[in-house]
PDB file with SEQRES, HELIX, SHEET and CRYST1 records, atoms N, CA, C and O in Angstrom:
SEQRES   1 A   43  MET GLU GLY SER VAL ILE ILE MET GLY ILE LEU VAL GLY          
SEQRES   2 A   43  ALA GLY LEU LEU ALA TYR VAL VAL ILE PRO GLY LEU ILE          
SEQRES   3 A   43  LEU LEU TRP ASP ARG VAL LEU ASP SER VAL GLU ARG GLU          
SEQRES   4 A   43  ARG GLU LYS GLU                                              
HELIX    1 AA1 GLU A    2  LYS A   42  1                                  41    
CRYST1    1.000    1.000    1.000  90.00  90.00  90.00 P 1           1          
ATOM      1  N   MET A   1       0.831  -1.204   0.000  1.00  0.00           N  
ATOM      2  CA  MET A   1       0.000   0.000   0.000  1.00  0.00           C  
ATOM      3  C   MET A   1       0.867   1.257   0.000  1.00  0.00           C  
ATOM      4  O   MET A   1       0.631   2.185  -0.774  1.00  0.00           O  
ATOM      5  N   GLU A   2       1.871   1.277   0.876  1.00  0.00           N  
ATOM      6  CA  GLU A   2       2.708   2.465   0.979  1.00  0.00           C  
ATOM      7  C   GLU A   2       3.483   2.710  -0.318  1.00  0.00           C  
ATOM      8  O   GLU A   2       3.663   3.853  -0.738  1.00  0.00           O  
ATOM      9  N   GLY A   3       3.936   1.631  -0.939  1.00  0.00           N  
ATOM     10  CA  GLY A   3       4.678   1.764  -2.189  1.00  0.00           C  
ATOM     11  C   GLY A   3       3.831   2.380  -3.280  1.00  0.00           C  
ATOM     12  O   GLY A   3       4.324   3.199  -4.056  1.00  0.00           O  
ATOM     13  N   SER A   4       2.551   1.999  -3.356  1.00  0.00           N  
ATOM     14  CA  SER A   4       1.687   2.558  -4.400  1.00  0.00           C  
ATOM     15  C   SER A   4       1.412   4.035  -4.148  1.00  0.00           C  
ATOM     16  O   SER A   4       1.260   4.804  -5.097  1.00  0.00           O  
ATOM     17  N   VAL A   5       1.344   4.442  -2.880  1.00  0.00           N  
ATOM     18  CA  VAL A   5       1.145   5.860  -2.560  1.00  0.00           C  
ATOM     19  C   VAL A   5       2.356   6.667  -3.020  1.00  0.00           C  
ATOM     20  O   VAL A   5       2.212   7.759  -3.569  1.00  0.00           O  
ATOM     21  N   ILE A   6       3.548   6.122  -2.792  1.00  0.00           N  
ATOM     22  CA  ILE A   6       4.768   6.813  -3.224  1.00  0.00           C  
ATOM     23  C   ILE A   6       4.802   6.921  -4.747  1.00  0.00           C  
ATOM     24  O   ILE A   6       5.147   7.968  -5.296  1.00  0.00           O  
ATOM     25  N   ILE A   7       4.443   5.834  -5.422  1.00  0.00           N  
ATOM     26  CA  ILE A   7       4.437   5.852  -6.888  1.00  0.00           C  
ATOM     27  C   ILE A   7       3.434   6.873  -7.411  1.00  0.00           C  
ATOM     28  O   ILE A   7       3.730   7.612  -8.350  1.00  0.00           O  
ATOM     29  N   MET A   8       2.247   6.916  -6.807  1.00  0.00           N  
ATOM     30  CA  MET A   8       1.243   7.900  -7.225  1.00  0.00           C  
ATOM     31  C   MET A   8       1.747   9.315  -7.004  1.00  0.00           C  
ATOM     32  O   MET A   8       1.531  10.190  -7.843  1.00  0.00           O  
ATOM     33  N   GLY A   9       2.420   9.549  -5.879  1.00  0.00           N  
ATOM     34  CA  GLY A   9       2.985  10.870  -5.599  1.00  0.00           C  
ATOM     35  C   GLY A   9       4.015  11.272  -6.637  1.00  0.00           C  
ATOM     36  O   GLY A   9       4.053  12.422  -7.075  1.00  0.00           O  
ATOM     37  N   ILE A  10       4.851  10.319  -7.029  1.00  0.00           N  
ATOM     38  CA  ILE A  10       5.870  10.599  -8.051  1.00  0.00           C  
ATOM     39  C   ILE A  10       5.198  10.929  -9.387  1.00  0.00           C  
ATOM     40  O   ILE A  10       5.595  11.872 -10.071  1.00  0.00           O  
ATOM     41  N   LEU A  11       4.181  10.148  -9.751  1.00  0.00           N  
ATOM     42  CA  LEU A  11       3.491  10.391 -11.024  1.00  0.00           C  
ATOM     43  C   LEU A  11       2.788  11.743 -11.031  1.00  0.00           C  
ATOM     44  O   LEU A  11       2.858  12.476 -12.017  1.00  0.00           O  
ATOM     45  N   VAL A  12       2.112  12.073  -9.939  1.00  0.00           N  
ATOM     46  CA  VAL A  12       1.426  13.366  -9.861  1.00  0.00           C  
ATOM     47  C   VAL A  12       2.439  14.501  -9.901  1.00  0.00           C  
ATOM     48  O   VAL A  12       2.231  15.497 -10.593  1.00  0.00           O  
ATOM     49  N   GLY A  13       3.533  14.356  -9.164  1.00  0.00           N  
ATOM     50  CA  GLY A  13       4.574  15.381  -9.164  1.00  0.00           C  
ATOM     51  C   GLY A  13       5.186  15.557 -10.540  1.00  0.00           C  
ATOM     52  O   GLY A  13       5.427  16.684 -10.972  1.00  0.00           O  
ATOM     53  N   ALA A  14       5.441  14.455 -11.235  1.00  0.00           N  
ATOM     54  CA  ALA A  14       6.011  14.533 -12.580  1.00  0.00           C  
ATOM     55  C   ALA A  14       5.027  15.187 -13.544  1.00  0.00           C  
ATOM     56  O   ALA A  14       5.427  15.956 -14.418  1.00  0.00           O  
ATOM     57  N   GLY A  15       3.758  14.886 -13.389  1.00  0.00           N  
ATOM     58  CA  GLY A  15       2.743  15.498 -14.250  1.00  0.00           C  
ATOM     59  C   GLY A  15       2.667  16.995 -14.041  1.00  0.00           C  
ATOM     60  O   GLY A  15       2.620  17.754 -15.009  1.00  0.00           O  
ATOM     61  N   LEU A  16       2.654  17.429 -12.790  1.00  0.00           N  
ATOM     62  CA  LEU A  16       2.609  18.863 -12.501  1.00  0.00           C  
ATOM     63  C   LEU A  16       3.870  19.551 -12.999  1.00  0.00           C  
ATOM     64  O   LEU A  16       3.808  20.651 -13.547  1.00  0.00           O  
ATOM     65  N   LEU A  17       5.010  18.907 -12.810  1.00  0.00           N  
ATOM     66  CA  LEU A  17       6.281  19.469 -13.259  1.00  0.00           C  
ATOM     67  C   LEU A  17       6.259  19.656 -14.783  1.00  0.00           C  
ATOM     68  O   LEU A  17       6.644  20.709 -15.290  1.00  0.00           O  
ATOM     69  N   ALA A  18       5.808  18.634 -15.499  1.00  0.00           N  
ATOM     70  CA  ALA A  18       5.746  18.724 -16.955  1.00  0.00           C  
ATOM     71  C   ALA A  18       4.761  19.804 -17.381  1.00  0.00           C  
ATOM     72  O   ALA A  18       4.989  20.507 -18.366  1.00  0.00           O  
ATOM     73  N   TYR A  19       3.662  19.934 -16.635  1.00  0.00           N  
ATOM     74  CA  TYR A  19       2.629  20.916 -16.977  1.00  0.00           C  
ATOM     75  C   TYR A  19       3.151  22.343 -16.814  1.00  0.00           C  
ATOM     76  O   TYR A  19       2.699  23.248 -17.517  1.00  0.00           O  
ATOM     77  N   VAL A  20       4.090  22.553 -15.903  1.00  0.00           N  
ATOM     78  CA  VAL A  20       4.634  23.885 -15.642  1.00  0.00           C  
ATOM     79  C   VAL A  20       5.920  24.132 -16.430  1.00  0.00           C  
ATOM     80  O   VAL A  20       6.092  25.199 -17.018  1.00  0.00           O  
ATOM     81  N   VAL A  21       6.824  23.147 -16.444  1.00  0.00           N  
ATOM     82  CA  VAL A  21       8.159  23.357 -16.995  1.00  0.00           C  
ATOM     83  C   VAL A  21       8.148  23.394 -18.520  1.00  0.00           C  
ATOM     84  O   VAL A  21       8.790  24.257 -19.118  1.00  0.00           O  
ATOM     85  N   ILE A  22       7.430  22.475 -19.155  1.00  0.00           N  
ATOM     86  CA  ILE A  22       7.464  22.394 -20.617  1.00  0.00           C  
ATOM     87  C   ILE A  22       6.916  23.669 -21.268  1.00  0.00           C  
ATOM     88  O   ILE A  22       7.566  24.200 -22.168  1.00  0.00           O  
ATOM     89  N   PRO A  23       5.734  24.191 -20.850  1.00  0.00           N  
ATOM     90  CA  PRO A  23       5.294  25.475 -21.430  1.00  0.00           C  
ATOM     91  C   PRO A  23       6.272  26.610 -21.135  1.00  0.00           C  
ATOM     92  O   PRO A  23       6.460  27.500 -21.964  1.00  0.00           O  
ATOM     93  N   GLY A  24       6.892  26.581 -19.959  1.00  0.00           N  
ATOM     94  CA  GLY A  24       7.885  27.603 -19.630  1.00  0.00           C  
ATOM     95  C   GLY A  24       9.074  27.561 -20.566  1.00  0.00           C  
ATOM     96  O   GLY A  24       9.556  28.603 -21.010  1.00  0.00           O  
ATOM     97  N   LEU A  25       9.551  26.365 -20.867  1.00  0.00           N  
ATOM     98  CA  LEU A  25      10.664  26.224 -21.797  1.00  0.00           C  
ATOM     99  C   LEU A  25      10.267  26.665 -23.202  1.00  0.00           C  
ATOM    100  O   LEU A  25      11.062  27.281 -23.912  1.00  0.00           O  
ATOM    101  N   ILE A  26       9.039  26.351 -23.599  1.00  0.00           N  
ATOM    102  CA  ILE A  26       8.572  26.766 -24.931  1.00  0.00           C  
ATOM    103  C   ILE A  26       8.523  28.290 -25.015  1.00  0.00           C  
ATOM    104  O   ILE A  26       8.952  28.871 -26.012  1.00  0.00           O  
ATOM    105  N   LEU A  27       8.000  28.943 -23.969  1.00  0.00           N  
ATOM    106  CA  LEU A  27       7.943  30.404 -23.962  1.00  0.00           C  
ATOM    107  C   LEU A  27       9.338  31.008 -23.990  1.00  0.00           C  
ATOM    108  O   LEU A  27       9.595  31.977 -24.703  1.00  0.00           O  
ATOM    109  N   LEU A  28      10.241  30.420 -23.201  1.00  0.00           N  
ATOM    110  CA  LEU A  28      11.610  30.927 -23.143  1.00  0.00           C  
ATOM    111  C   LEU A  28      12.268  30.811 -24.515  1.00  0.00           C  
ATOM    112  O   LEU A  28      12.919  31.752 -24.969  1.00  0.00           O  
ATOM    113  N   TRP A  29      12.105  29.675 -25.175  1.00  0.00           N  
ATOM    114  CA  TRP A  29      12.704  29.467 -26.493  1.00  0.00           C  
ATOM    115  C   TRP A  29      12.119  30.442 -27.507  1.00  0.00           C  
ATOM    116  O   TRP A  29      12.836  30.955 -28.366  1.00  0.00           O  
ATOM    117  N   ASP A  30      10.813  30.699 -27.406  1.00  0.00           N  
ATOM    118  CA  ASP A  30      10.164  31.652 -28.301  1.00  0.00           C  
ATOM    119  C   ASP A  30      10.774  33.041 -28.133  1.00  0.00           C  
ATOM    120  O   ASP A  30      11.013  33.737 -29.120  1.00  0.00           O  
ATOM    121  N   ARG A  31      11.023  33.442 -26.898  1.00  0.00           N  
ATOM    122  CA  ARG A  31      11.636  34.750 -26.645  1.00  0.00           C  
ATOM    123  C   ARG A  31      13.064  34.799 -27.174  1.00  0.00           C  
ATOM    124  O   ARG A  31      13.493  35.822 -27.707  1.00  0.00           O  
ATOM    125  N   VAL A  32      13.797  33.711 -27.031  1.00  0.00           N  
ATOM    126  CA  VAL A  32      15.169  33.667 -27.550  1.00  0.00           C  
ATOM    127  C   VAL A  32      15.155  33.839 -29.066  1.00  0.00           C  
ATOM    128  O   VAL A  32      15.943  34.612 -29.612  1.00  0.00           O  
ATOM    129  N   LEU A  33      14.270  33.127 -29.740  1.00  0.00           N  
ATOM    130  CA  LEU A  33      14.193  33.246 -31.195  1.00  0.00           C  
ATOM    131  C   LEU A  33      13.789  34.657 -31.616  1.00  0.00           C  
ATOM    132  O   LEU A  33      14.307  35.185 -32.600  1.00  0.00           O  
ATOM    133  N   ASP A  34      12.866  35.267 -30.876  1.00  0.00           N  
ATOM    134  CA  ASP A  34      12.466  36.641 -31.187  1.00  0.00           C  
ATOM    135  C   ASP A  34      13.646  37.599 -31.058  1.00  0.00           C  
ATOM    136  O   ASP A  34      13.848  38.459 -31.916  1.00  0.00           O  
ATOM    137  N   SER A  35      14.417  37.454 -29.999  1.00  0.00           N  
ATOM    138  CA  SER A  35      15.557  38.353 -29.802  1.00  0.00           C  
ATOM    139  C   SER A  35      16.621  38.136 -30.877  1.00  0.00           C  
ATOM    140  O   SER A  35      17.270  39.091 -31.304  1.00  0.00           O  
ATOM    141  N   VAL A  36      16.804  36.901 -31.314  1.00  0.00           N  
ATOM    142  CA  VAL A  36      17.769  36.620 -32.392  1.00  0.00           C  
ATOM    143  C   VAL A  36      17.306  37.297 -33.683  1.00  0.00           C  
ATOM    144  O   VAL A  36      18.115  37.878 -34.406  1.00  0.00           O  
ATOM    145  N   GLU A  37      16.014  37.222 -33.970  1.00  0.00           N  
ATOM    146  CA  GLU A  37      15.500  37.874 -35.184  1.00  0.00           C  
ATOM    147  C   GLU A  37      15.683  39.381 -35.112  1.00  0.00           C  
ATOM    148  O   GLU A  37      16.018  40.011 -36.115  1.00  0.00           O  
ATOM    149  N   ARG A  38      15.468  39.966 -33.942  1.00  0.00           N  
ATOM    150  CA  ARG A  38      15.641  41.407 -33.788  1.00  0.00           C  
ATOM    151  C   ARG A  38      17.097  41.807 -34.020  1.00  0.00           C  
ATOM    152  O   ARG A  38      17.378  42.819 -34.662  1.00  0.00           O  
ATOM    153  N   GLU A  39      18.015  41.002 -33.491  1.00  0.00           N  
ATOM    154  CA  GLU A  39      19.445  41.305 -33.678  1.00  0.00           C  
ATOM    155  C   GLU A  39      19.813  41.252 -35.164  1.00  0.00           C  
ATOM    156  O   GLU A  39      20.612  42.062 -35.634  1.00  0.00           O  
ATOM    157  N   ARG A  40      19.241  40.310 -35.895  1.00  0.00           N  
ATOM    158  CA  ARG A  40      19.536  40.208 -37.332  1.00  0.00           C  
ATOM    159  C   ARG A  40      18.984  41.406 -38.090  1.00  0.00           C  
ATOM    160  O   ARG A  40      19.604  41.880 -39.042  1.00  0.00           O  
ATOM    161  N   GLU A  41      17.812  41.900 -37.670  1.00  0.00           N  
ATOM    162  CA  GLU A  41      17.211  43.048 -38.342  1.00  0.00           C  
ATOM    163  C   GLU A  41      18.050  44.315 -38.126  1.00  0.00           C  
ATOM    164  O   GLU A  41      18.092  45.181 -38.999  1.00  0.00           O  
ATOM    165  N   LYS A  42      18.704  44.426 -36.994  1.00  0.00           N  
ATOM    166  CA  LYS A  42      19.510  45.612 -36.699  1.00  0.00           C  
ATOM    167  C   LYS A  42      20.735  45.698 -37.598  1.00  0.00           C  
ATOM    168  O   LYS A  42      21.181  46.797 -37.929  1.00  0.00           O  
ATOM    169  N   GLU A  43      21.281  44.565 -37.993  1.00  0.00           N  
ATOM    170  CA  GLU A  43      22.522  44.561 -38.784  1.00  0.00           C  
ATOM    171  C   GLU A  43      22.305  45.096 -40.192  1.00  0.00           C  
ATOM    172  O   GLU A  43      23.248  45.157 -40.981  1.00  0.00           O  
TER     173      GLU A  43                                                      
END                                                                             
C-alpha cells in the first residue's frame, strides 16, 4: 500500500512538473528566437 502511494505521488509530481516546466521552456525558447530575429534586423 505504501509503495503505491509513493508511486502515485511521483506520477502526480512529474505530471505537474511537466505541466509547468514544458510550457515555460517553450515560452523561453520563443523569446530567444524573437531576440535573435531582432538582432539580425539591426545589422
